[in-house]
C-alpha positions in Angstrom: 0.0 0.0 0.0 2.8 2.4 0.8 4.5 1.5 -2.5 1.2 2.4 -4.3 1.1 5.8 -2.6 4.7 6.5 -3.6 3.9 5.5 -7.2 0.9 7.8 -7.2 3.0 10.7 -5.8 5.7 10.2 -8.4 3.0 10.1 -11.1 1.5 13.4 -9.9 4.9 15.1 -9.9 5.8 13.7 -13.3 2.4 14.8 -14.7 2.9 18.4 -13.4 6.4 18.7 -14.8 5.3 17.2 -18.1 2.5 19.7 -18.5 4.8 22.6 -17.7 7.5 21.4 -20.2 4.9 20.7 -22.9 3.6 24.3 -22.5 7.0 25.8 -22.7 7.9 23.7 -25.7 4.7 24.7 -27.5 5.5 28.4 -26.8 9.1 28.1 -28.0 8.2 26.4 -31.2 5.4 28.8 -31.9 7.5 31.9 -31.5 10.4 30.4 -33.6 8.0 29.5 -36.4 5.8 32.6 -36.4 8.2 35.4 -35.4 11.5 33.7 -36.5 12.9 34.2 -33.0 16.1 32.4 -32.0 15.8 29.6 -29.5 16.9 31.8 -26.6 14.6 34.6 -27.7 11.6 32.3 -28.0 12.4 30.6 -24.7 12.6 34.1 -22.9 9.4 35.3 -24.6 7.6 32.1 -23.6 8.7 32.2 -20.0 7.7 35.8 -19.4 4.4 35.2 -21.2 3.3 32.1 -19.3 4.6 33.5 -16.0 2.6 36.8 -16.7 5.6 38.8 -15.5 4.9 41.6 -18.0 8.4 42.4 -19.3 8.7 44.0 -22.7 8.6 42.0 -25.9 11.9 40.8 -27.4 10.9 42.2 -30.8 7.7 43.8 -32.0 5.1 41.1 -32.6 3.1 40.6 -35.8 -0.6 40.2 -35.7 -0.1 36.4 -35.9 2.4 36.6 -33.0 -0.1 38.5 -30.9 -2.9 36.0 -31.6 -0.4 33.2 -30.7 0.5 35.0 -27.5 -3.2 35.3 -26.5 -3.7 31.6 -27.1 -0.6 30.7 -25.1 -1.7 32.8 -22.1 -5.2 31.4 -22.1 -4.1 27.8 -22.5 -1.4 28.2 -19.8 -3.8 29.6 -17.2 -5.4 26.2 -16.9 -2.2 24.2 -17.2 -0.3 26.2 -14.6 -3.2 26.3 -12.3 -3.5 22.5 -12.4 0.3 22.0 -12.0 0.4 24.4 -9.1 -2.6 22.7 -7.4 -0.8 19.3 -7.7 2.4 20.7 -6.2 0.5 22.5 -3.4 -1.5 19.5 -2.5 1.7 17.4 -2.2 3.2 19.9 0.1 0.1 20.6 2.2 -0.9 17.0 2.6 2.6 16.0 3.6 3.0 13.4 0.7 6.4 14.7 -0.1 7.7 14.4 3.5 6.1 11.0 3.8 7.9 9.8 0.6 11.2 11.3 1.8 10.8 9.4 5.2 9.9 6.2 3.4 12.8 6.3 1.0 15.2 7.2 3.9 13.9 4.2 5.8 14.3 1.9 2.8 17.9 3.0 2.5 18.5 2.2 6.1 16.9 -1.2 5.8 18.9 -2.0 2.6 22.1 -1.7 4.7 20.9 -4.2 7.3 22.2 -7.8 7.6 21.8 -10.5 10.3 18.7 -8.8 11.5 15.2 -10.0 12.5 11.9 -9.3 10.7 8.7 -9.0 12.8 5.4 -9.3 11.0 2.5 -7.7 12.8 2.4 -5.2 15.6 -0.4 -6.6 17.7 0.0 -7.7 21.3 2.5 -10.4 20.5 4.3 -8.3 18.0 4.7 -5.4 20.4 6.2 -7.7 23.0 8.6 -9.3 20.5 9.7 -5.9 19.3 10.3 -4.8 22.9 12.4 -7.8 23.7 14.5 -7.3 20.5 15.0 -3.7 21.3 15.9 -4.4 24.9 18.6 -6.9 23.7 19.8 -4.4 21.1 19.0 -6.6 18.1 18.2 -4.7 14.9 14.9 -5.6 13.4 12.4 -4.6 10.7 8.7 -4.3 11.6 6.1 -5.0 8.9 2.6 -3.6 9.8 -0.2 -2.8 7.3 -2.4 -0.9 9.7 -1.3 2.7 10.2 -3.3 3.1 13.4 -1.3 0.3 15.0 1.8 2.4 14.5 0.5 5.6 16.1 2.4 5.1 19.4 5.5 3.7 17.9 8.9 5.2 18.5 11.7 4.1 16.2 15.4 4.0 17.0 18.6 2.7 15.5 17.5 -0.9 16.3 14.0 -0.6 14.9 12.9 -0.1 11.3 9.3 0.1 10.0 7.7 -0.7 6.7 4.0 0.1 6.5 2.9 -2.6 4.2 1.5 -6.1 3.8 3.8 -8.8 5.3 2.2 -11.5 3.0 3.5 -9.7 0.0 6.7 -11.4 -1.2 8.2 -8.1 -2.5 7.7 -6.5 0.9 9.6 -9.3 2.6 12.4 -8.7 0.1 12.4 -5.0 0.8 12.7 -5.9 4.5 16.0 -7.7 3.7 14.7 -11.3 4.1 17.6 -12.7 2.2 20.1 -11.2 4.6 18.1 -11.7 7.8 18.8 -14.2 10.6 15.3 -14.6 11.9 11.6 -13.9 11.3 8.8 -13.6 13.8 5.3 -13.7 12.3 2.5 -12.7 14.7 -0.3 -12.0 12.2 -3.8 -12.6 13.7 -4.8 -15.0 10.8 -3.1 -18.4 10.9 -3.4 -18.8 7.1 -1.4 -15.5 6.7 1.3 -16.8 9.0 1.5 -20.0 7.0 1.9 -18.0 3.8 4.6 -15.8 5.4 6.5 -18.8 6.7 6.3 -20.5 3.4 7.5 -17.5 1.4 10.2 -16.6 3.9 11.6 -20.2 3.9 11.7 -20.1 0.1 13.6 -16.8 0.1 16.1 -17.8 2.8 16.8 -21.4 3.6 18.9 -20.6 6.7 16.4 -18.3 8.3 15.1 -19.1 11.8 11.3 -18.7 11.7 9.1 -18.4 14.7 5.3 -18.2 14.2 2.2 -17.5 16.2 -0.8 -19.9 16.0 -4.3 -19.7 17.3 -5.6 -23.2 16.4 -4.0 -26.6 17.1 -4.5 -27.7 13.5 -2.3 -24.8 12.3 0.8 -26.0 14.1 1.5 -28.9 11.7 0.8 -26.6 8.7 3.2 -24.0 9.9 5.9 -26.6 10.5 5.5 -27.9 7.0 5.6 -24.4 5.7 9.0 -23.9 7.2 8.5 -22.6 10.7 11.2 -23.7 13.2 9.0 -23.0 16.2 5.3 -22.4 16.6 3.9 -20.6 19.7 0.3 -20.6 20.9 0.0 -17.6 23.1 -3.3 -18.8 24.7 -1.7 -22.1 25.8 1.4 -20.4 27.1 -0.6 -17.9 29.0 -2.6 -20.6 30.7 0.5 -22.6 31.5 2.1 -19.5 32.9 -0.8 -18.8 35.3 -1.0 -22.4 36.5 2.8 -22.5 37.2 2.4 -19.4 39.3 0.2 -21.5 41.6 2.1 -24.8 41.4 5.7 -23.4 41.5 5.5 -19.6 42.1 9.1 -19.0 43.1 10.6 -21.1 40.3 8.4 -19.4 37.7 9.4 -16.0 39.1 13.0 -16.9 38.9 12.7 -18.1 35.3 11.1 -14.7 34.5 14.0 -13.0 36.1 16.7 -14.9 34.2 14.8 -14.6 30.9 15.0 -10.8 31.2 11.3 -10.2 31.6 11.2 -9.1 35.2 14.3 -6.9 35.6 17.7 -6.1 34.0 19.1 -9.6 34.1 19.9 -11.2 30.7 20.3 -14.8 29.6 22.1 -14.9 26.3 23.8 -17.3 23.9 27.4 -16.5 22.7 29.1 -18.2 19.8 32.8 -19.0 20.5 33.6 -18.1 16.9 32.6 -14.5 17.7 35.4 -14.1 20.2 38.4 -12.2 18.8 40.8 -12.7 21.7 42.0 -16.2 20.7 39.8 -18.3 23.0 39.6 -21.2 20.5 41.2 -24.3 22.1 41.1 -22.9 25.6 39.1 -24.1 28.5 36.3 -22.2 30.3 38.7 -21.8 33.2 41.3 -20.1 31.0 38.6 -17.8 29.5 37.8 -16.7 33.1 34.5 -15.0 32.1 33.2 -14.8 35.7 36.3 -12.9 36.9 36.5 -10.6 33.9 32.9 -9.7 33.5 30.9 -10.9 36.5 28.6 -13.0 34.1 28.2 -16.7 34.7 28.4 -19.5 32.1 25.4 -21.8 33.1 25.2 -23.9 30.0 26.9 -25.0 26.8 25.6 -26.2 23.4 27.9 -28.6 21.6 28.2 -28.9 17.7 26.0 -32.1 17.8 23.1 -30.1 19.3 23.5 -31.6 22.8 23.5 -29.3 25.9 25.7 -29.4 29.0 24.2 -27.7 32.0 26.8 -26.1 34.4 29.7 -27.2 32.1 33.0 -28.4 33.5 35.6 -25.5 33.7 38.2 -27.7 32.1 36.1 -28.3 29.0 38.1 -27.3 25.9 36.1 -25.0 23.6 35.7 -25.3 19.9 34.7 -22.6 17.4 31.3 -24.3 16.9 30.4 -24.3 20.6 27.8 -21.9 22.1 27.8 -20.6 25.6 24.6 -19.9 27.6 25.5 -16.9 29.8 23.6 -15.3 32.7 24.3 -11.7 33.8 23.2 -8.1 34.2 23.2 -5.7 31.3 26.5 -4.2 32.5 28.1 -7.6 32.8 26.9 -8.5 29.3 28.4 -5.3 28.0 31.8 -6.3 29.4 31.4 -9.7 27.8 30.6 -8.2 24.4 33.8 -6.1 24.7 35.7 -9.4 24.6 34.1 -10.3 21.3 
């Protein structure tokens, strides 16, 4: 929809400019043929005539030249009035500013890589965006309803495209081919299936997480390419029940997942470290002493997990560390990357 608005704006501007150029060309050719003016003389005479400035004539006009001038003035009254109305409406309605902002946003998005795309800005989409922003992960939000974006504040980590996420071209503009993940939270399960299917076709390595309302949609979404399917209603019910069964454990999980305060639980790829940690043990890395963060888990290349790993375990570039710490401690850890 936003693309259609841009095309319409460009069409209006092109039409206004074409009418003005057509009028000037008509005047120049007329004066050159009727009065034998040079090109510069004919151009000057045409401009002062259609602009109704009232300067003197380049040369005395013949009767035919005067008749042509009358026709040129009358015809251009309508043409210039129409062209000016188009330009004025663009400026007053803010179309030009909107187009400028849209193009600027597109240029920013075109430079992104390894980012996340969020489809839909409903309740689940808002929460996903907040978590991504909190963890300083750059992402692109796709939302077709302008009213849903009224309270939205963008920053360096958030980019917005006001368009339909089920449109393949919109996903391409959002940088789907260079993204690392996609979260689709559209209210209609069939739309989520289509987005997942299209996204998987465009990027085979993409991690896709989808929302689902019906149990029957889970299998369809998995077949379409979703890596994980979340049913918010079920999760909400399980969350409420766990607060009764194991309230302290659930609260602690909320804390370490970063939802209750400033504590973060993050995964770190060993290959991202630049300080030569490959082949060293966890004890030699000494993350706890250097940053204050704690390594509470490890994921091996075969996909298996090691909870509370041995400090003498030798790390490989394909290992991932699960690290728990505050925002400040995580910042210190990132400085080691």
